[in-house]
C-alpha positions as CSV (number, residue, x, y, z in Angstrom):
1,M,13.8,33.6,33.5
2,A,14.7,30.0,31.5
3,P,12.1,27.5,33.2
4,A,13.7,25.0,35.4
5,N,13.5,22.1,33.2
6,P,11.6,23.2,29.9
7,L,13.0,19.8,27.9
8,R,11.9,17.6,30.4
9,L,9.1,16.4,27.5
10,I,11.3,15.7,24.8
11,Q,11.1,12.0,23.2
12,R,11.1,12.4,19.4
13,A,11.6,16.0,18.9
14,W,14.5,18.2,19.0
15,Y,12.7,20.4,21.3
16,A,9.4,20.4,23.2
17,A,8.0,22.7,25.8
18,S,4.5,23.8,27.1
19,F,3.3,27.5,25.2
20,D,4.6,29.0,28.6
21,D,8.0,28.0,28.5
22,F,8.6,28.2,25.1
23,G,7.7,31.9,25.6
24,A,9.8,32.3,28.5
25,Q,12.7,31.0,26.7
26,S,15.4,32.9,24.6
27,D,15.8,32.4,21.1
28,H,19.5,31.5,22.2
29,E,18.4,28.9,24.3
30,I,15.9,27.3,21.9
31,V,18.4,27.5,18.7
32,G,21.0,26.0,21.1
33,E,19.0,22.9,21.8
34,L,17.9,22.7,18.3
35,T,21.6,22.2,17.5
36,R,22.4,20.3,19.7
37,Q,20.1,17.5,18.9
38,S,21.2,17.5,14.6
39,H,23.3,14.9,13.8
40,H,24.9,17.6,11.4
41,A,26.6,20.7,11.1
42,V,24.0,23.2,11.0
43,E,24.2,26.1,8.5
44,L,23.4,29.5,8.4
45,A,20.6,28.8,6.2
46,Q,18.9,26.5,8.9
47,R,19.7,28.6,11.5
48,D,18.0,31.6,10.1
49,A,15.0,29.4,9.1
50,W,14.9,28.3,12.8
51,L,14.8,32.0,13.9
52,A,12.1,32.7,11.6
53,E,9.7,30.4,12.9
54,I,10.2,31.2,16.2
55,E,9.4,34.6,15.8
56,L,6.3,33.7,14.2
57,L,5.3,30.8,17.1
58,R,6.0,33.5,19.9
59,R,3.4,35.7,17.8
60,W,0.7,32.7,17.4
61,L,1.3,30.9,20.7
62,K,1.2,33.9,23.5
63,G,-1.8,33.3,25.9
64,R,-2.7,29.9,24.6
65,Q,-2.1,26.3,26.5
66,G,-0.5,23.8,24.6
67,T,2.5,21.9,23.9
68,L,5.1,23.1,21.0
69,L,7.3,20.3,19.4
70,L,9.9,21.6,16.9
71,E,11.6,19.3,14.4
72,F,9.4,16.5,15.6
73,N,10.7,13.0,14.1
74,I,8.1,10.9,12.5
75,P,10.1,7.4,12.6
76,R,9.4,6.5,9.0
77,M,12.0,7.1,6.6
78,G,13.5,9.8,9.1
79,L,10.7,11.9,8.1
80,R,10.6,15.4,10.5
81,A,8.0,18.1,10.9
82,D,9.2,21.8,11.5
83,A,6.4,22.0,14.1
84,V,3.6,20.5,15.8
85,L,1.2,22.0,18.5
86,V,-0.8,19.8,20.8
87,I,-3.2,22.5,21.2
88,A,-6.8,22.0,22.4
89,G,-8.0,18.6,21.4
90,C,-6.4,18.4,18.1
91,V,-2.7,18.3,16.7
92,V,-1.4,20.7,14.1
93,I,1.5,19.8,12.4
94,L,2.9,23.0,10.7
95,E,5.6,23.1,7.7
96,F,7.3,26.5,7.0
97,K,8.4,27.6,3.7
98,V,10.7,30.8,4.7
99,G,10.9,33.3,2.3
100,D,8.3,31.6,-0.2
101,S,5.2,33.5,-1.4
102,T,3.8,30.5,-3.4
103,V,2.9,27.1,-2.4
104,G,3.2,24.0,-4.9
105,Q,1.3,20.7,-4.2
106,S,4.9,18.9,-3.6
107,A,4.6,21.0,-0.2
108,L,0.9,20.2,0.8
109,N,1.6,16.4,-0.2
110,Q,4.5,16.7,2.3
111,V,2.8,18.1,5.5
112,W,0.0,15.8,4.6
113,Q,1.9,12.6,4.4
114,Y,3.0,13.7,7.8
115,A,-0.3,14.3,9.2
116,L,-1.2,10.9,8.0
117,D,1.9,8.5,9.1
118,T,1.2,10.5,12.5
119,K,-2.7,9.2,12.2
120,N,-2.1,5.8,11.1
121,F,1.4,5.0,13.2
122,H,1.4,7.3,16.4
123,E,-1.0,5.1,18.6
124,T,-2.3,8.2,20.6
125,S,-3.1,10.0,17.6
126,H,-5.5,7.5,16.4
127,G,-8.4,9.0,17.4
128,L,-7.5,13.0,17.2
129,P,-8.4,15.4,14.6
130,I,-4.8,15.7,12.4
131,I,-4.8,19.2,11.1
132,P,-1.8,19.7,8.2
133,V,-0.6,23.3,7.4
134,V,1.8,24.8,5.3
135,V,3.1,28.4,6.0
136,P,5.0,30.0,3.2
137,T,6.1,32.8,5.1
138,G,5.7,35.4,1.7
139,L,2.3,34.5,1.0
140,A,-0.2,36.8,1.0
141,A,-3.5,36.4,3.1
142,R,-6.7,35.3,0.5
143,E,-10.1,33.6,1.1
144,S,-10.2,30.1,0.6
145,A,-12.6,27.2,1.1
146,A,-12.7,25.5,4.5
147,P,-11.0,22.3,4.2
148,G,-13.0,19.0,4.8
149,Y,-11.7,16.0,7.1
150,A,-11.5,12.7,5.9
151,S,-13.4,9.7,7.8
152,D,-10.2,9.1,9.6
153,G,-10.1,12.9,11.2
154,V,-7.2,13.8,8.9
155,R,-8.4,17.4,7.5
156,D,-7.1,18.0,3.7
157,P,-4.0,20.3,3.5
158,I,-4.0,24.2,3.5
159,A,-1.7,26.8,2.8
160,L,-2.0,29.9,5.3
161,A,-0.1,33.5,5.1
162,P,1.1,33.8,8.5
163,Q,-1.3,36.4,9.8
164,Q,-4.2,33.8,9.1
165,V,-2.5,31.3,11.6
166,P,-4.1,32.6,14.6
167,E,-7.6,32.8,12.9
168,L,-7.2,28.8,12.3
169,L,-6.0,28.3,16.1
170,N,-9.2,30.1,17.5
171,E,-11.0,28.0,15.2
172,L,-9.9,24.9,16.5
173,S,-10.0,25.9,20.0
174,Q,-13.9,25.9,19.5
175,C,-14.3,22.8,17.8
176,F,-11.7,20.6,20.0
177,A,-12.3,22.0,23.6
178,S,-11.2,18.8,25.6
179,P,-7.7,19.0,25.9
180,I,-5.1,16.4,25.6
181,D,-2.6,15.4,28.1
182,P,0.8,16.5,26.6
183,K,2.6,13.5,28.5
184,A,0.4,10.8,27.4
185,W,0.6,12.0,23.8
186,Q,3.9,11.8,23.4
187,A,4.4,8.5,25.4
188,G,2.4,7.1,22.6
189,R,4.3,4.4,20.6
190,Y,5.1,4.6,17.0
191,R,4.1,1.7,14.9
192,P,5.3,2.5,11.4
193,T,4.7,-0.2,8.5
194,P,7.0,0.8,6.0
195,T,6.8,-0.6,2.3
196,I,9.6,-3.1,1.2
197,I,11.3,-0.2,-0.3
198,E,11.0,2.4,2.3
199,A,12.3,-0.5,4.9
200,A,15.5,-1.8,2.6
201,Q,16.2,2.6,2.4
202,H,15.8,2.4,6.3
203,L,18.0,-1.1,6.7
204,Y,20.7,0.3,4.5
205,A,20.9,3.9,6.3
206,R,21.9,1.4,9.5
207,H,18.8,1.6,11.4
208,E,17.4,-1.7,13.3
209,V,14.9,-3.6,11.9
210,T,12.9,-3.0,14.9
211,D,12.6,0.7,14.6
212,I,10.3,0.1,11.0
213,V,8.1,-2.5,12.3
214,R,4.5,-1.8,13.4
215,T,3.5,-3.4,16.6
216,E,5.3,-4.9,19.7
217,A,3.5,-8.6,18.1
218,D,5.7,-7.6,15.0
219,A,8.7,-6.5,16.4
220,T,8.5,-10.1,18.7
221,N,7.9,-11.8,16.0
222,L,10.7,-10.3,13.4
223,T,13.1,-10.2,16.4
224,D,12.8,-13.7,17.3
225,T,13.4,-14.9,13.8
226,A,16.5,-12.7,13.3
227,H,17.8,-14.1,16.8
228,R,17.2,-17.5,15.9
229,L,19.1,-17.1,12.4
230,E,22.3,-15.2,13.9
231,A,22.6,-18.0,16.4
232,L,22.4,-20.7,14.1
233,I,24.9,-18.7,11.8
234,R,27.1,-17.9,14.8
235,Q,26.8,-21.9,15.9
236,A,27.8,-23.0,11.9
237,R,30.6,-20.6,12.2
238,Q,32.0,-22.0,15.4
239,Q,31.7,-25.4,14.6
240,G,33.0,-25.1,10.9
241,E,29.5,-26.8,9.8
242,K,27.3,-26.0,6.7
243,L,23.6,-25.1,7.6
244,I,20.6,-24.2,5.5
245,C,17.9,-22.4,7.1
246,F,14.0,-22.5,5.9
247,V,12.2,-19.2,7.3
248,T,8.2,-19.5,6.4
249,G,5.7,-16.7,6.7
250,V,2.3,-15.6,6.1
251,P,1.7,-13.3,3.1
252,G,3.1,-9.8,4.1
253,A,4.6,-10.8,7.2
254,G,8.2,-9.9,6.5
255,K,10.3,-12.8,4.9
256,T,11.8,-10.3,2.7
257,L,12.3,-7.8,5.4
258,V,14.4,-10.8,7.6
259,G,16.7,-11.4,4.7
260,L,17.4,-8.0,3.9
261,N,18.2,-7.2,7.6
262,L,20.6,-9.9,7.8
263,A,22.3,-8.9,4.1
264,T,22.7,-5.3,5.5
265,A,23.8,-6.2,8.6
266,R,26.5,-8.4,7.3
267,R,27.3,-6.7,4.1
268,D,30.7,-4.9,5.6
269,I,31.9,-8.3,7.3
270,G,34.5,-9.7,5.1
271,D,34.8,-13.4,6.3
272,A,31.3,-13.6,7.1
273,H,29.4,-11.9,4.2
274,A,26.2,-12.0,3.2
275,V,24.2,-11.2,-0.2
276,F,20.5,-11.6,-1.0
277,L,19.5,-13.4,-3.8
278,S,16.1,-13.1,-5.4
279,G,14.8,-14.4,-9.1
280,N,12.5,-12.1,-8.6
281,G,14.0,-9.6,-11.3
282,P,11.4,-6.8,-10.8
283,L,12.1,-6.9,-7.0
284,V,15.8,-6.7,-7.3
285,S,15.9,-4.1,-10.1
286,V,13.5,-1.6,-8.0
287,L,15.4,-2.5,-4.4
288,C,18.6,-1.5,-6.1
289,E,17.3,1.6,-7.9
290,A,15.7,3.0,-5.0
291,L,18.8,2.3,-2.1
292,T,21.0,3.8,-4.9
293,R,18.6,7.2,-5.3
294,D,18.2,7.1,-1.4
295,D,21.9,6.7,-0.6
296,V,22.7,9.5,-3.1
297,R,20.6,11.6,-1.4
298,R,21.4,11.0,2.2
299,R,25.3,11.4,1.2
300,R,25.1,14.4,-0.8
301,Q,22.8,16.2,2.2
302,A,25.5,15.3,3.8
303,G,27.8,17.3,1.8
304,E,29.4,14.0,0.5
305,S,30.4,14.4,-3.6
306,V,29.0,11.1,-5.0
307,T,28.2,9.8,-8.1
308,K,24.9,7.0,-8.6
309,A,27.4,4.9,-10.1
310,S,29.8,4.9,-7.4
311,A,26.7,4.4,-4.8
312,S,25.2,1.6,-6.7
313,K,28.4,-0.4,-6.6
314,P,28.2,-1.7,-3.0
315,I,24.6,-2.0,-3.3
316,K,24.7,-4.4,-6.1
317,A,27.4,-6.5,-4.0
318,F,24.9,-7.7,-1.4
319,I,21.4,-7.6,-3.7
320,Q,21.9,-9.5,-6.7
321,N,19.6,-11.7,-9.3
322,V,20.1,-15.1,-8.1
323,H,20.6,-16.2,-11.9
324,H,23.7,-14.0,-11.9
325,F,24.9,-15.7,-8.8
326,R,24.4,-19.1,-10.7
327,D,26.0,-17.8,-13.8
328,E,28.9,-16.6,-11.8
329,A,29.3,-19.8,-10.2
330,L,29.9,-21.5,-13.5
331,R,32.5,-19.0,-14.8
332,A,34.9,-20.0,-11.7
333,A,35.2,-23.3,-9.8
334,Q,36.5,-21.5,-6.5
335,A,33.9,-20.9,-4.0
336,P,31.9,-17.6,-3.7
337,V,33.1,-14.8,-1.5
338,D,29.9,-15.2,0.4
339,R,29.8,-17.4,3.2
340,I,26.1,-16.4,3.8
341,V,23.4,-16.6,1.0
342,I,19.8,-15.5,1.5
343,F,17.4,-16.9,-1.0
344,D,14.4,-15.1,-1.4
345,E,11.0,-16.8,-2.4
346,A,13.3,-20.1,-2.4
347,Q,10.0,-22.3,-3.5
348,R,10.5,-20.6,-7.2
349,A,13.8,-21.9,-7.9
350,W,13.8,-23.7,-11.2
351,N,13.1,-27.7,-10.9
352,R,16.0,-30.0,-12.6
353,Q,14.2,-30.0,-16.2
354,K,13.9,-26.3,-16.4
355,T,17.3,-25.7,-15.6
356,T,19.0,-28.1,-17.9
357,Q,16.9,-27.3,-20.8
358,F,17.6,-23.4,-19.9
359,M,21.6,-24.6,-19.5
360,R,21.5,-26.2,-22.8
361,Q,19.7,-23.0,-24.6
362,K,21.2,-20.5,-23.3
363,K,24.4,-21.1,-21.5
364,N,25.9,-24.0,-23.7
365,Q,26.1,-26.6,-21.3
366,P,24.8,-29.8,-22.5
367,D,25.7,-32.0,-19.9
368,F,24.2,-29.9,-16.7
369,N,21.9,-32.0,-15.1
370,R,20.9,-30.5,-11.8
371,S,17.9,-28.3,-10.1
372,E,18.4,-24.9,-9.5
373,P,18.7,-25.4,-5.5
374,E,20.8,-28.3,-6.4
375,F,23.8,-26.1,-8.1
376,L,23.2,-23.5,-5.6
377,I,24.0,-25.6,-2.5
378,E,26.6,-27.2,-4.6
379,T,28.0,-23.9,-5.0
380,M,27.9,-23.2,-1.6
381,D,29.2,-26.7,-0.7
382,R,32.4,-25.6,-2.1
383,H,33.5,-23.7,1.3
384,V,36.3,-25.2,3.2
385,G,34.4,-24.7,6.5
386,W,31.3,-23.0,7.2
387,A,28.8,-21.8,5.3
388,V,25.1,-21.2,5.6
389,I,22.3,-20.8,3.2
390,V,19.0,-19.3,4.3
391,C,15.7,-19.8,2.3
392,L,12.6,-17.4,2.8
393,V,9.7,-19.7,2.0
394,G,6.2,-18.3,0.7
395,G,3.1,-20.5,0.6
396,G,1.0,-20.1,-2.5
397,Q,3.5,-17.7,-4.3
398,E,4.3,-20.3,-7.2
399,I,3.3,-18.3,-10.2
400,H,5.4,-19.6,-13.2
401,T,6.0,-23.4,-14.7
402,G,9.2,-24.9,-13.7
403,E,9.2,-23.8,-10.0
404,A,10.8,-26.7,-7.9
405,G,9.0,-26.1,-4.6
406,I,10.9,-26.7,-1.1
407,G,11.0,-30.2,-1.9
408,A,13.7,-29.9,-4.1
409,W,16.0,-28.4,-1.6
410,I,14.7,-30.8,1.0
411,D,15.8,-33.8,-1.4
412,A,19.1,-32.1,-2.8
413,C,20.5,-31.8,1.0
414,R,19.3,-35.6,1.9
415,E,20.3,-36.8,-1.3
416,R,23.6,-35.2,-2.7
417,F,24.9,-33.1,0.6
418,P,24.1,-34.9,3.9
419,H,26.5,-33.4,6.0
420,W,24.2,-30.4,5.5
421,R,22.0,-29.6,8.8
422,L,18.7,-28.4,8.2
423,C,17.0,-26.1,10.4
424,L,13.3,-25.9,9.3
425,S,10.1,-23.8,10.1
426,D,7.8,-26.0,12.3
427,Q,5.3,-24.5,9.6
428,L,6.8,-26.4,6.5
429,L,4.6,-29.2,7.7
430,E,1.5,-27.2,6.7
431,A,0.2,-28.4,3.2
432,E,0.3,-24.8,1.5
433,Y,4.0,-25.1,1.7
434,G,4.1,-27.9,-0.5
435,A,7.0,-29.8,1.1
436,G,5.1,-33.3,1.0
437,E,7.0,-36.4,1.0
438,P,10.9,-34.8,0.8
439,L,10.0,-33.5,4.6
440,S,8.7,-36.3,5.6
441,R,12.0,-38.5,4.2
442,A,13.7,-35.4,5.8
443,R,12.2,-35.7,9.4
444,A,13.7,-39.4,9.7
445,G,17.5,-38.1,9.4
446,S,19.3,-36.8,12.3
447,R,20.6,-33.7,11.1
448,T,17.1,-32.1,10.9
449,E,16.0,-29.4,13.4
450,F,12.3,-27.5,13.5
451,Y,12.1,-24.0,15.3
452,R,8.9,-22.3,15.7
453,D,10.7,-19.2,15.9
454,L,11.3,-19.3,12.3
455,H,8.1,-18.9,10.9
456,L,6.7,-15.3,11.0
457,S,3.0,-15.4,11.7
458,V,1.9,-11.6,11.6
459,S,1.3,-10.2,8.4
460,M,2.4,-6.4,8.2
461,R,1.6,-5.3,4.7
462,S,-1.8,-3.9,5.5
463,F,-1.5,-1.7,8.7
464,R,-5.2,-1.1,8.5
465,A,-6.1,-4.8,8.2
466,D,-3.5,-8.0,9.0
467,S,-6.1,-10.5,8.1
468,V,-6.3,-9.6,4.2
469,S,-4.4,-12.2,3.2
470,A,-6.7,-14.9,5.0
471,F,-9.9,-13.1,3.4
472,V,-7.9,-13.6,0.0
473,K,-7.3,-17.2,0.4
474,A,-10.8,-18.0,1.5
475,L,-12.0,-16.0,-1.2
476,L,-9.8,-18.6,-3.8
477,D,-10.4,-21.6,-1.7
478,L,-14.2,-21.1,-2.4
479,D,-14.8,-20.7,1.6
480,G,-17.7,-18.5,1.5
481,D,-18.1,-18.3,5.2
482,A,-14.4,-17.7,6.0
483,A,-14.0,-14.8,3.1
484,R,-17.2,-13.1,4.7
485,D,-15.9,-13.7,8.7
486,A,-12.6,-12.0,7.3
487,L,-14.4,-9.4,5.8
488,S,-16.4,-8.3,8.8
489,R,-13.0,-8.0,10.8
490,F,-11.5,-5.4,8.6
491,G,-14.0,-4.2,5.8
492,D,-14.6,-0.7,7.6
493,R,-10.8,0.1,8.2
494,Y,-9.6,-1.8,4.6
495,P,-12.3,-1.0,1.8
496,I,-12.4,-3.3,-0.9
497,V,-15.1,-2.7,-3.4
498,V,-16.1,-4.1,-7.1
499,T,-17.4,-2.7,-10.1
500,R,-18.1,-3.2,-14.0
501,D,-16.8,0.2,-15.0
502,L,-13.1,0.6,-15.2
503,N,-13.4,4.5,-15.6
504,A,-15.3,4.0,-11.7
505,A,-12.4,2.0,-10.5
506,K,-9.8,4.7,-11.4
507,Q,-11.8,7.1,-10.1
508,W,-12.5,5.5,-6.9
509,V,-8.7,4.5,-6.2
510,R,-7.7,8.2,-7.5
511,R,-10.3,9.3,-4.4
512,Q,-8.6,7.1,-1.9
513,A,-5.4,8.1,-2.1
514,R,-4.0,11.2,-0.5
515,A,-0.7,13.1,-0.2
516,N,2.4,10.6,-2.1
517,E,0.2,7.5,-1.6
518,R,1.2,5.1,-4.7
519,Y,-2.0,3.4,-6.3
520,G,-1.7,1.6,-9.9
521,L,-3.4,-0.8,-12.3
522,L,-2.8,-4.5,-11.9
523,G,-3.9,-7.5,-14.1
524,S,-3.0,-11.2,-14.8
525,S,-0.5,-11.9,-17.3
526,K,-2.8,-13.9,-18.9
527,A,-5.9,-11.6,-18.4
528,M,-5.7,-11.0,-22.6
529,R,-9.2,-9.5,-23.4
530,L,-9.0,-6.5,-21.3
531,R,-7.5,-4.9,-24.4
532,P,-10.8,-3.1,-25.5
533,Y,-10.5,-1.1,-22.3
534,A,-6.8,-0.2,-23.3
535,V,-5.2,-2.6,-20.8
536,D,-2.6,-4.8,-22.8
537,V,-0.6,-6.9,-20.3
538,R,1.6,-7.9,-23.1
539,L,3.4,-4.6,-22.9
540,A,5.0,-5.3,-19.6
541,A,5.5,-2.1,-17.1
542,D,8.9,-0.9,-16.4
543,P,9.0,-1.5,-12.4
544,I,11.4,1.0,-11.9
545,H,9.3,3.5,-13.4
546,Y,6.1,2.0,-12.4
547,F,7.0,2.2,-8.7
548,L,9.3,5.0,-8.5
549,A,8.4,7.6,-10.5
550,D,6.3,10.5,-9.6
551,G,2.9,11.2,-10.2
552,D,3.5,13.7,-13.5
553,D,5.6,10.6,-15.0
554,V,3.4,9.0,-17.5
555,R,5.1,5.9,-17.1
556,S,4.4,5.7,-13.5
557,S,1.2,3.8,-11.5
558,F,-0.2,6.7,-10.8
559,Y,-1.2,7.3,-14.6
560,L,-3.3,3.8,-14.4
561,E,-2.2,3.5,-18.0
562,E,0.8,0.9,-17.0
563,C,-0.6,-2.4,-16.1
564,A,1.5,-4.4,-13.9
565,T,0.9,-8.2,-14.0
566,E,1.8,-10.7,-11.2
567,F,5.3,-11.1,-12.6
568,Q,6.4,-7.0,-12.1
569,V,4.4,-6.7,-8.6
570,Q,5.4,-9.8,-6.8
571,G,7.3,-8.6,-3.4
572,L,6.4,-5.0,-3.9
573,E,3.4,-3.1,-2.9
574,L,1.0,-0.2,-3.4
575,D,-1.0,1.6,-1.2
576,W,-4.5,1.4,-3.4
577,A,-4.7,-1.4,-6.4
578,C,-7.3,-1.3,-9.0
579,A,-7.1,-5.2,-9.8
580,A,-8.8,-6.2,-13.4
581,W,-10.0,-9.7,-13.3
582,D,-10.5,-11.1,-16.8
583,A,-12.0,-14.5,-17.8
584,D,-8.8,-16.7,-17.6
585,L,-9.8,-17.4,-13.8
586,R,-13.8,-17.6,-14.0
587,M,-16.4,-18.9,-11.5
588,T,-18.7,-21.1,-12.7
589,S,-21.2,-23.3,-11.1
590,A,-18.5,-26.2,-11.0
591,G,-15.8,-23.4,-8.9
592,W,-12.9,-22.0,-11.1
593,R,-12.4,-22.5,-14.5
594,H,-8.9,-22.0,-15.6
595,Y,-8.1,-20.6,-19.1
596,D,-5.4,-19.6,-21.4
597,F,-6.2,-17.1,-24.3
598,S,-4.3,-18.5,-27.7
599,G,-4.8,-17.5,-31.3
600,S,-8.4,-16.1,-31.0
601,R,-10.2,-18.1,-28.3
602,W,-9.8,-19.2,-24.6
603,K,-8.7,-22.7,-24.4
604,N,-9.1,-24.7,-21.2
605,I,-5.9,-24.9,-19.0
606,H,-5.5,-28.7,-18.3
607,S,-1.9,-28.6,-15.9
608,T,-3.0,-28.9,-12.4
609,E,0.5,-26.9,-12.3
610,N,-0.8,-24.2,-14.4
611,Q,-4.1,-24.3,-12.9
612,R,-2.3,-23.7,-9.7
613,N,0.0,-20.8,-10.9
614,L,-3.2,-18.7,-12.3
615,K,-4.9,-19.2,-9.1
616,N,-1.7,-18.1,-7.4
617,A,-1.2,-15.0,-10.1
618,Y,-4.5,-13.8,-8.6
619,R,-3.5,-14.4,-5.2
620,V,-0.3,-12.1,-5.7
621,L,-2.3,-9.2,-7.7
622,L,-5.1,-9.6,-4.4
623,T,-2.8,-8.9,-1.6
624,R,-0.4,-5.7,-3.2
625,A,-2.4,-3.2,-1.8
626,R,-1.7,-1.8,1.8
627,Q,-4.8,0.3,2.2
628,G,-7.5,-1.0,0.1
629,M,-8.2,-1.9,-3.4
630,V,-11.3,-1.9,-6.2
631,I,-11.7,-5.2,-8.4
632,F,-13.0,-4.5,-11.8
633,V,-14.8,-7.4,-13.6
634,P,-15.7,-6.1,-17.2
635,P,-19.5,-6.8,-18.0
636,G,-18.6,-8.9,-21.3
637,D,-19.6,-7.9,-24.8
638,Q,-22.5,-10.2,-26.4
639,H,-21.4,-9.3,-30.0
640,D,-17.3,-10.4,-29.1
641,A,-17.3,-14.5,-28.8
642,T,-14.2,-14.0,-26.6
643,R,-15.9,-11.7,-24.1
644,V,-19.5,-13.2,-23.6
645,P,-21.2,-11.4,-20.4
646,G,-21.5,-14.9,-19.0
647,Y,-17.9,-15.4,-18.6
648,Y,-17.4,-12.5,-16.1
649,A,-20.9,-12.7,-14.6
650,E,-21.1,-15.6,-12.1
651,T,-17.4,-14.4,-10.9
652,F,-18.8,-11.1,-10.3
653,D,-22.2,-12.3,-8.4
654,Y,-19.4,-14.6,-6.3
655,L,-17.5,-11.3,-5.4
656,R,-20.6,-9.4,-4.3
657,G,-22.1,-12.6,-2.8
658,L,-19.2,-12.4,-0.1
659,G,-20.1,-9.0,0.7
660,L,-18.0,-6.6,-1.4
661,P,-19.7,-3.3,-2.3
662,V,-20.6,-2.6,-5.6
663,I,-19.9,1.0,-6.8
């Protein structure tokens, strides 16, 4: 007889029931519920796999106490675990490989990733042991060493033959005797923190931005900003006016995510189409490639015949390189098709001198005399009626000469386009955004408004420690007390270590990474004397291979051979980073000294702009890791005049003095 209400506990699983209720139901009822919850037609192979899993689970769970969840959704990129057992005082995640007699590392990594995501992002699992298990149903029983537990309570993954699973469950019942309240466990919120690549894929698949943020604070912050932008766009459209918005945020707070959310939501709206523009070529390339691959995978899984070329076309229509958008505006005098444009890292748009020089030398435009912000506003001003520009602004992110800063946008509006309304984050008043005098002049205007909810205040890049960016800022600002205070708040959750041995650094990141967590080698574009360590920053890493290729591809970040500089990684992320610190930025008794390697020796950088860019390059490198990093400071070589040990010693001593452990 079926239980009266067997599926009452369902929240994120397609099927959930106590072990007793599961045992009382028929195969037909269970498969029927799984089929009902599926979004696609269920193939016979899937039905047969479910029946095989159910048969095994009946044998394993008979006479035990706990809760079973089948097709358990892990809400980060639509992952689903075959089965989850809430048993004794732990959580067992099972991935079945029906019919397989062997198991590969990819299968182990798959279930390991499920376990890590559950541990990191499911609040009622934070303090529980998580046990990932692969069950190839044709695997022969074999002796294996007992896997260990990491410090966070996630056990190393293991493959077991079906007849070995009861022994594991007996062991766990003895080790973790305190029962878990299954209702409270299932009611726990999932608070995922996706990478920007995962977030873009999620949004392109038409999920909401609130589905992929980590905490209620993040959701509120992001949602408030998104709602404010939508309200301003709606108002501009209704009143037929032109509007420019400036959204600010701390590093990793989700500025790009807000922009992508706006662009993806409006990619099919004809007269209100939005396009996401970035001057960050690597970011655009990686996002377009990742979205194309994911879209092809999803559509083929749904039975659709699609080519990569056809899938890429609509993606390239709403994510573009800002320079391509600019060049198209040079070819045609009419307004662009887009009524809404989102400029990522708008402060990095080119100033008048750099744009004029480029246009003269590269585009045969000898009379061009505008900054990039001025020309881009001019392009959108071609629209009859309404138009909206959204500028996403990061502080301390300028890493190249000729970057105009926010002042160029504000001055262009005030001097040439006074009919444009400015809606500004109130945080633009802070010194780190460099708006300065132009902002002071704009504040006096009647068409300038400030909004608190156009600022994103919560960093989401590191789900383990949201104050890493504050630590890096204090480190670079030589505020030792603030750096030590920040480190004391997250050091146990987000390890940062320092070493003089590059091999030790590489071994450290390899040991830290689990499952599919990505790690990589980073270095400043001016770090020219890392070559003795086979690190040559002049050979630019291909960002698509670096960030998207698997671990068996020598071009991927996993090999720790390709070194990505600030130009390849800005806006992107790694789980674990190995950051090499050369003598271009070195500590001295007088503070930071800035150097450029030219010919055969280091030369002082005198330009304040170039000094700022070098400091910001290290800011970018030191804020790329989501879970932790190792900083490699070379020991130097007394026989090499370009690598004198003294060039590095004070930098190493400074980092160690902040409290970073030495390995």
